[in-house]
C-alpha positions in Angstrom: -116.6 -1.8 35.1 -114.7 1.1 36.7 -113.4 -1.3 39.4 -112.3 -3.8 36.8 -110.4 -1.0 34.9 -108.7 0.1 38.2 -107.5 -3.5 38.9 -106.3 -3.8 35.3 -104.4 -0.6 35.5 -102.9 -1.6 38.9 -101.7 -4.9 37.5 -100.2 -3.2 34.4 -98.4 -0.7 36.7 -96.9 -3.5 38.8 -95.8 -5.3 35.7 -94.2 -2.2 34.4 -92.3 -1.6 37.6 -91.1 -5.2 37.6 -89.9 -4.8 34.1 -87.9 -1.6 35.1 -86.4 -3.5 38.1 -84.9 -6.2 35.9 -83.6 -3.8 33.2 -79.8 -3.5 33.7 -77.3 -1.0 32.3 -74.5 -3.1 30.8 -71.6 -2.9 28.4 -71.4 -3.8 25.6 -75.1 -3.3 24.8 -77.4 -6.2 23.9 -77.4 -8.4 21.9 -73.7 -8.7 22.7 -72.9 -10.6 25.9 -72.6 -8.2 28.9 -69.2 -7.8 30.5 -69.5 -4.7 32.7 -72.7 -3.9 34.7 -73.5 -0.6 36.4 -74.5 -1.1 40.0 -75.0 2.2 41.8 -73.4 5.5 42.9 -72.1 6.7 46.2 -72.4 10.3 47.5 -73.0 9.5 51.2 -72.3 6.7 53.7 -75.9 5.5 53.4 -75.5 4.9 49.7 -72.5 2.7 50.6 -74.7 0.6 52.9 -73.8 2.2 56.2 -76.8 2.4 58.6 -76.6 4.6 61.6 -78.2 3.4 64.8 -80.8 5.3 66.9 -78.2 6.8 69.3 -75.9 7.9 66.5 -78.8 9.7 64.7 -79.9 11.3 68.0 -76.3 12.5 68.7 -76.0 14.0 65.2 -79.3 15.8 65.7 -78.6 17.1 69.2 -75.1 18.4 68.3 -75.8 19.4 64.8 -73.3 17.0 63.3 -73.6 17.1 59.5 -73.5 13.9 57.4 -70.3 13.2 55.4 -71.2 14.0 51.8 -68.9 13.9 48.8 -68.5 17.2 46.9 -65.5 16.6 44.6 -64.2 13.0 44.9 -60.7 12.4 43.4 -58.5 9.6 44.7 -60.0 6.2 45.6 -58.9 3.1 47.4 -61.1 0.1 48.4 -60.1 -2.7 50.8 -61.7 -5.1 53.3 -65.2 -3.5 53.2 -63.8 0.1 53.3 -64.0 2.7 50.6 -61.5 5.6 50.9 -62.3 8.8 49.0 -60.2 12.0 48.9 -62.2 15.1 48.3 -60.4 18.1 46.8 -63.3 20.5 47.6 -63.8 19.7 51.3 -60.1 19.0 51.6 -60.8 15.8 53.4 -60.4 12.0 53.3 -63.7 10.1 53.8 -63.6 6.5 55.0 -66.8 4.5 54.6 -66.6 1.3 56.6 -69.4 -1.1 55.7 -68.3 -3.8 58.2 -68.1 -1.5 61.2 -71.1 0.7 60.0 -69.1 3.8 60.5 -67.7 6.8 58.7 -64.3 8.4 59.5 -63.5 11.9 58.2 -59.8 13.0 58.2 -59.0 16.7 57.5 -55.2 16.5 58.0 -52.6 16.0 60.6 -52.6 17.2 64.2 -50.8 20.4 63.2 -52.0 21.2 59.7 -55.0 20.6 57.5 -54.9 19.1 54.0 -54.7 21.6 51.2 -55.1 19.3 48.2 -55.5 15.6 49.1 -55.1 13.6 45.9 -54.6 9.9 46.4 -54.9 7.3 49.1 -53.7 3.8 49.7 -53.4 1.4 52.7 -50.7 -1.1 53.7 -51.1 -4.6 54.9 -51.7 -3.4 58.5 -54.4 -0.9 57.5 -52.2 2.2 57.9 -53.5 5.0 55.6 -51.3 7.0 53.3 -52.6 10.2 51.7 -50.7 12.4 49.2 -51.2 16.2 49.3 -49.9 17.7 46.1 -49.8 21.3 47.4 -48.1 20.6 50.7 -45.8 18.1 48.8 -46.2 15.6 51.6 -47.5 12.1 52.3 -49.6 11.9 55.5 -49.8 8.6 57.3 -52.7 7.7 59.7 -53.5 4.6 61.7 -56.4 2.4 60.8 -58.7 4.3 63.1 -57.8 7.6 61.5 -55.4 8.9 64.2 -52.5 10.8 62.7 -49.2 9.0 62.8 -46.5 10.9 60.9 -45.9 12.8 57.6 -43.3 12.2 54.9 -41.6 15.1 53.1 -38.5 15.1 51.0 -36.8 17.8 48.9 -37.0 15.5 45.8 -40.8 15.2 46.0 -42.3 18.3 44.3 -45.9 17.4 43.4 -47.0 14.0 44.7 -50.1 12.6 42.9 -50.7 8.9 42.7 -49.3 6.6 45.3 -49.0 2.8 45.6 -47.4 0.3 48.0 -45.4 -2.7 46.8 -46.8 -6.2 47.5 -44.1 -6.9 50.1 -45.1 -3.7 51.9 -41.5 -2.4 51.8 -41.8 0.3 49.1 -44.0 3.3 48.7 -44.2 4.5 45.1 -44.9 8.2 44.7 -45.8 9.7 41.3 -44.3 13.2 41.0 -46.1 15.1 38.3 -43.9 18.1 38.2 -40.6 16.2 38.3 -42.0 13.6 35.8 -40.6 10.8 38.0 -41.6 8.0 40.3 -40.0 8.3 43.7 -39.4 5.1 45.6 -39.3 5.5 49.4 -39.9 3.2 52.4 -43.3 3.5 54.2 -41.4 5.4 56.9 -40.1 7.9 54.4 -36.5 6.9 53.7 -35.6 7.7 50.1 -34.5 4.8 48.0 -34.4 6.0 44.4 -36.2 7.8 41.6 -37.4 6.2 38.4 -37.4 8.0 35.0 -37.1 11.6 33.9 -39.0 14.0 31.7 -39.1 12.9 28.1 -40.7 11.0 25.3 -38.6 7.8 25.3 -39.4 4.5 26.9 -39.2 4.8 30.7 -39.5 8.6 30.5 -42.6 10.6 31.6 -44.4 13.8 31.0 -46.7 14.8 33.9 -47.6 11.3 35.0 -50.5 11.0 37.4 -51.7 7.6 38.8 -50.1 4.3 39.5 -51.1 0.7 40.3 -49.1 -2.5 41.2 -49.9 -5.9 39.7 -49.8 -9.2 41.4 -46.4 -9.9 40.0 -45.1 -6.5 41.2 -45.1 -4.8 37.8 -45.7 -1.1 37.9 -48.5 0.5 35.8 -48.3 4.3 35.3 -50.6 6.8 33.4 -48.1 8.9 31.6 -50.7 11.6 31.1 -49.1 14.2 28.9 -47.4 11.6 26.8 -50.9 10.2 26.3 -50.0 6.6 27.2 -49.6 3.9 29.8 -46.2 2.6 30.7 -45.5 -0.8 32.3 -42.3 -1.2 34.4 -40.9 -4.2 36.2 -40.6 -4.1 40.0 -37.2 -2.4 39.8 -38.6 0.3 37.5 -37.2 -1.0 34.2 -39.3 -0.4 31.1 -41.3 -3.4 29.8 -44.1 -2.1 27.6 -46.2 0.9 26.7 -49.5 1.5 24.9 -51.7 4.4 23.9 -51.2 7.6 21.9 -52.9 11.0 21.4 -56.1 10.8 19.4 -59.9 10.8 19.4 -60.6 7.2 18.4 -61.0 4.3 20.8 -57.7 2.9 22.0 -56.1 6.4 22.0 -56.1 8.9 24.9 -56.8 12.6 25.5 -55.8 12.7 29.1 -55.3 9.3 30.8 -55.5 9.5 34.6 -56.8 6.7 36.9 -55.5 3.2 36.4 -56.3 0.0 38.2 -56.1 -3.8 37.5 -58.8 -6.3 38.0 -58.1 -9.8 39.4 -57.4 -11.1 35.9 -54.8 -8.3 35.2 -57.0 -6.4 32.8 -56.0 -2.7 32.9 -58.7 0.0 33.4 -57.8 3.5 32.4 -59.9 6.6 32.9 -59.7 9.6 30.5 -60.7 13.0 31.8 -60.9 14.5 28.4 -63.3 12.0 26.8 -64.9 10.8 30.1 -64.5 7.2 29.1 -63.1 4.1 30.8 -61.0 1.9 28.5 -60.1 -1.7 29.3 -56.9 -3.3 27.9 -55.2 -6.6 28.4 -51.6 -6.9 29.6 -50.3 -6.6 26.1 -52.1 -3.3 25.6 -54.8 -4.6 23.3 -58.1 -2.8 23.7 -60.9 -5.0 25.1 -63.8 -2.7 26.0 -64.9 0.9 26.3 -67.6 2.2 28.5 -68.9 5.7 29.6 -69.3 9.1 27.9 -69.9 12.6 29.0 -73.1 13.3 31.0 -74.7 13.1 34.4 -76.8 9.9 33.9 -75.9 6.5 35.2 -72.7 5.3 33.5 -71.8 8.8 32.3 -69.0 10.9 33.7 -68.0 14.5 34.1 -64.3 14.3 34.9 -63.6 10.7 35.4 -60.5 10.6 37.7 -59.3 7.6 39.8 -60.3 3.9 39.7 -60.1 1.3 42.4 -61.0 -2.4 41.9 -61.7 -4.9 44.7 -60.7 -8.5 44.8 -64.2 -9.5 43.7 -64.0 -7.1 40.7 -66.2 -4.4 42.0 -65.1 -1.2 40.2 -65.2 2.2 41.8 -64.7 5.3 39.7 -64.5 8.9 41.0 -66.9 11.0 38.9 -65.6 14.3 40.2 -67.8 17.0 38.6 -70.9 14.9 39.1 -70.0 14.8 42.8 -70.2 11.0 43.1 -68.4 7.7 42.9 -69.9 5.3 40.5 -69.9 1.6 41.1 -69.7 -1.1 38.4 -69.1 -4.9 38.3 -67.0 -7.1 36.0 -69.3 -10.0 35.1 -67.1 -12.4 33.2 -63.4 -11.9 32.7 -63.1 -14.4 29.8 -65.9 -12.6 28.0 -64.1 -9.3 28.5 -60.9 -10.7 27.1 -62.8 -11.8 23.9 -63.9 -8.2 23.0 -62.1 -6.7 20.0 
């Protein structure tokens, strides 16, 4: 009898484990059709799928090389199997390269270290641009991490979010203190500034992050005006949405912004620790996340980066991790009211 009970208990345990394996965390919750699914979180290269070989592990052990581990992730960029993460605590840029099974850590230029690396973006050739808000510079590195040059200009006071135009000819720099967007060439030549401090259309108050759509439109989180502004490629105002409030569709402190492949707009809010999804007209489609440390919860949700296959990376700064989600069905997301 005891053997029978043991086998029965074993089978029930296996059944229970299988049930847990198939249980998924999705938004909206059942019985509604799922649109966003939680996948995982990343704190180390291994959690991104990078596996070190025997000799790499032996080298690290012999020479006491510590593993790259995120402590305060902030800016994000994802492209071609790479995840780029700025870390404001370690003052570093981490590059997790799944294709090459390697990790690159960048701590600054040849002559000076980062003081407060905020955002990161790459151009079509893989060159890496990193904004440092304290040094008021943009650092540029080659694809392998070697320092190339830095960009500084007296008009740039506090660079935060950065983005590169689709034709690779313009670098957009969000200047939080000046409440402007500076447009320069990737080599650093000043072209013009967009906007000024204010409440009107095309004006900003402490803007933070930026993204560029497929058609070249510019999307900016106008953080202290509690809204998102959409500009044409030349910087002319097109549309805006959002306002200060506590209900869904409003903002406390909008920060990260990114577009999926269907031009849906994802906006993080560091005050409410939510991610809100809007269509291009500014209509709210979906909300996910809340304050906490569990899966799908945030403690200072900052930047967002979305890949071509609609994998969503979100920096969860005070939880010391990057959370990973997936858009399941764009048409279903668009139907949410």
